[in-house]
C-alpha positions, 0 to 999 in steps of 0.5 A, a space after each residue: 500478480 501483475 500491474 505492480 506499480 506506484 510504490 510508496 516508501 516511508 520509515 515506520 519508527 514503531 518497527 524500526 524499519 522501512 515499509 513500502 506499499 505497492 499497488 498490484 492486481 491479483 485475479 483482476 482485483 486491486 491489492 495493496 502489498 506491504 514490504 519491509 527492509 532495514 536498508 531501503 537502498 538494498 534489494 532485500 525487501 521482504 513481503 510483510 502482507 497485504 492491506 485488505 480494502 473492501 470493494 471490487 477495484 481494478 487498482 488501489 494507490 496509497 497516496 499518502 500514509 501517516 500516523 495520527 495518535 495510535 492510528 495509521 491513516 492511509 489515503 487511497 486512490 481507487 480505480 474500478 466500477 465505482 467512480 474514482 475518489 479518495 478513501 481512507 483505511 
């Protein structure tokens, strides 16, 4: 894992914990890692998993995330072989 950057932290009231989405590269492809904690000031962040986005991108960045009804909307900025434009997951 490399290019670990662009953290986006928010409180997830459904799970009563803080989540952090971080941009990274794995095998030359952009991925988003999801970490969780109950105390964001601590160093106790646990990896929850990855967000899978279709396509081959060098980097992904979570520009904003919010809940709309029962859906969680994440605006992503992508950098890669295709032109850079926001996508919604």
